[in-house]
N, C-alpha and C positions, 0 to 999 in steps of 0.2 A: 415201729417203737409203741411200747405200751401206752394207752390214752392218759392214763395217770402220769407217768414220766414226761411225756409230751408236756402235758400243763405244767409240770412242775418246772420245765425247762421255759415255757412261755411266761411264768411268772418270775422266774430268777431274770431273764433278759427284760423285763419289764423293772423290775427292782433295781436292777443295774444301772439302766438308763435313768430311771427316777434320781437315783443317788448321785450320779454324773452330774445331775442337772442343779441338785441342791448344793453339791458339794463346789460346783463352779459358780453358780448364780446366788447363793442363798445369803451370803455375807453382803453381796451387792443390794440383794432385795430389802435386806434386813437395816442397811445403812440408809437406803431411799426411804423406806418406811418411817424409820426414825426421824427424817428431815422433814416429813410430809405430816406427822401428828405433833412434833414437837415435843416439849419436854413433860407435858401434862398427860401423856399416857404413859407413863413408866411401867405402871404395870401390866399392862398389855403388852408392852415391847418385851418385857422379862418373859411372858408367855409366850412369845414369838420365839425368843431366844432359846428357851427349852427346847420348844418344838422341834427347830431347826437342827439344835444339838443332837437331839434323840436319832432325827432322823439320818443325820451324817454319820452316827455311830451304828445305825441298826440297818440300814439299807443294802450295803455292800455284803456284810455278814449272812443276811438272810437270803441273800441270792446265792451265797455260796452254799448255804446250807440244802437250799430246794436243787442245786444241780447235784449236790451229794445223794439226795434223796433220790433224784432221778434215775442215778446210776444203782443206787441199790435196788430200785424197783424194776429197773429194767433186767438188772442180774437176776432177782428172785422171780420173775413174772412166769418164766416158761415153768419153773418148779411148781407155782402155786397155782398154775391152770390144770397139772398133771395130777395134783392131789386134790383139787377143791371139792368133788364129790367126798371124800372121805373125811372132812372136815365138818360136816354138817352134825350138829348135836344129836345124839341119840335120845330117843323118847323111852320114858320107863314103861309107857304102855306097851311098845312095841317089843321090850325086852321081857316080857311075861311074868314080871316079877311077882311073887306071892303077895297077898294083900291080907292082912290080919284083922 
């Protein structure tokens, strides 16, 4: 497996696990925190709620995107290795362009 594809899969699994933990325990943690700090910290609790909502809605899709990227990288990686020397940019000095 290509090194970049392997890294994408590792991050995807980590994000899925983190997303599962946030999905399962996020609401309980919010309620516990709200009970601990009381009503005086409503602004802070609103910020925590926003962060938990963003995490719940973003972690699973981001993991899925990384899996898709790993599939694309793994599919294209053999072709990129074969053509990589030809992808180097040509220099004007190497072309022998006339100078005015």
